[in-house]
Residue frames relative to the residue before (quaternion, step in Angstrom):
aa qw qx qy qz dx dy dz
X 1.0000 0.0000 0.0000 0.0000 0.00 0.00 0.00
X 0.6503 0.5157 -0.3290 0.4505 3.57 0.95 -0.82
X 0.6437 0.4901 -0.3314 0.4854 3.68 1.09 -0.51
X 0.7266 0.4830 -0.2442 0.4233 3.51 0.94 -0.92
X 0.5404 0.6696 -0.3753 0.3446 3.57 1.21 -0.75
X 0.7423 0.3897 -0.2580 0.4801 3.61 0.70 -0.93
X 0.6116 0.5523 -0.3359 0.4562 3.60 1.06 -0.55
X 0.7809 0.3367 -0.1362 0.5081 3.59 0.88 -0.95
X 0.4002 -0.7649 0.4314 0.2622 3.52 1.45 -0.16
X 0.5254 0.5865 -0.4448 0.4266 3.61 0.70 1.12
X 0.3456 -0.6728 0.6078 0.2418 3.50 -1.37 0.46
X 0.0763 -0.8106 0.5799 0.0271 3.61 -1.17 0.49
X 0.0620 -0.7609 0.6365 0.1098 3.56 -1.17 0.18
X 0.4673 -0.6717 0.5292 0.2245 3.45 -1.34 0.65
X 0.0646 -0.7741 0.6275 0.0530 3.51 -1.03 0.58
X 0.4013 -0.7200 0.5202 0.2235 3.57 -0.94 0.99
X 0.2972 -0.7944 0.5042 0.1623 3.61 -0.05 1.18
X 0.6625 0.5378 -0.2757 0.4426 3.46 1.01 -1.01
X 0.6240 0.5573 -0.3245 0.4412 3.61 1.17 -0.39
X 0.7210 0.3676 -0.2069 0.5498 3.58 1.33 -0.38
X 0.3963 -0.7426 0.4700 0.2658 3.74 -0.22 1.18
X 0.6253 0.5275 -0.3673 0.4425 3.64 0.79 -0.70
X 0.7110 0.4451 -0.2724 0.4712 3.56 0.68 -1.10
X 0.6334 0.5287 -0.3507 0.4430 3.56 0.93 -0.84
X 0.6364 0.5150 -0.2973 0.4913 3.65 0.97 -0.93
X 0.6849 0.4995 -0.2842 0.4480 3.70 0.88 -0.82
X 0.8354 0.2807 -0.1448 0.4498 3.53 0.82 -0.97
X 0.0278 -0.8821 0.4650 0.0701 3.56 1.39 -0.42
X 0.8513 0.0052 0.0426 0.5229 3.59 -0.26 -1.32
X 0.6070 0.5776 -0.3687 0.4025 3.63 1.14 0.24
X 0.4389 0.6638 -0.4856 0.3619 3.60 1.27 0.36
X 0.5196 -0.1464 -0.8411 0.0331 1.60 -1.89 1.70
X 0.2261 -0.7494 0.6120 0.1129 3.49 -1.15 0.67
X 0.1340 -0.7784 0.6068 0.0886 3.60 -0.98 0.79
X 0.0054 -0.8121 0.5807 -0.0573 3.50 -0.75 1.11
X 0.1709 -0.7389 0.6442 0.0986 3.49 -1.24 0.64
X 0.8386 -0.1302 0.0032 0.5290 3.55 -0.61 1.25
X 0.7048 -0.4919 0.1864 0.4761 3.58 0.91 1.17
X 0.5691 0.5491 -0.3944 0.4681 3.60 1.23 0.29
X 0.4488 -0.7087 0.4898 0.2373 3.56 -0.64 1.10
X 0.2393 -0.7663 0.5837 0.1220 3.56 -0.85 0.93
X 0.7666 -0.1552 0.2014 0.5897 3.47 0.75 -1.17
X 0.0651 -0.7745 0.6283 0.0346 3.60 -1.12 0.62
X 0.7099 -0.4796 0.3412 0.3867 3.53 -1.39 0.48
X 0.6165 -0.2375 -0.7481 -0.0619 1.51 -1.99 1.42
X 0.0750 0.7886 -0.6092 0.0377 3.63 -0.96 0.52
X 0.4069 -0.6505 0.6077 0.2050 3.51 -1.32 0.64
X 0.6652 -0.5593 0.3413 0.3581 3.52 -1.38 0.63
X 0.6458 0.5209 -0.3757 0.4129 3.60 0.95 -0.58
X 0.6169 0.5004 -0.3276 0.5115 3.66 1.18 -0.63
X 0.6005 0.5214 -0.3835 0.4695 3.62 0.93 -0.57
X 0.6518 0.5154 -0.3247 0.4518 3.68 0.80 -1.04
X 0.6938 0.5003 -0.3063 0.4176 3.55 0.75 -1.02
X 0.6536 0.5216 -0.2833 0.4696 3.55 1.01 -1.13
X 0.6725 0.4873 -0.3009 0.4688 3.66 0.90 -0.88
X 0.6396 0.5185 -0.3151 0.4720 3.59 0.92 -0.87
X 0.6692 0.4742 -0.3111 0.4801 3.61 0.85 -0.85
X 0.6742 0.4849 -0.3133 0.4607 3.64 0.76 -0.95
X 0.7064 0.4449 -0.3096 0.4552 3.62 0.87 -0.79
X 0.6164 0.5343 -0.3746 0.4408 3.65 1.04 -0.41
X 0.6396 0.4858 -0.3387 0.4901 3.60 1.19 -0.47
X 0.6427 0.5200 -0.3083 0.4706 3.61 1.19 -0.49
X 0.7784 0.1197 -0.0635 0.6129 3.56 1.13 -0.82
X 0.1293 -0.8288 0.5379 0.0838 3.56 0.07 1.25
X 0.6193 0.5545 -0.3887 0.3974 3.67 1.09 -0.22
X 0.5820 0.5595 -0.3649 0.4638 3.66 1.38 -0.13
């Protein structure tokens, strides 16, 4: 995420899913999970190229002027 944020022009924050019982139950073996505005973009297992494509696609829907 740190490498992709400046390239794709987005801010992010991390959340400890294991610290929230509801999130831990929801995502269990799918951590890490990447979400945009509470919409899941991609979950484990994934490779960096797939993450980049998923994020770029999601961001383009959020910001049609980019």
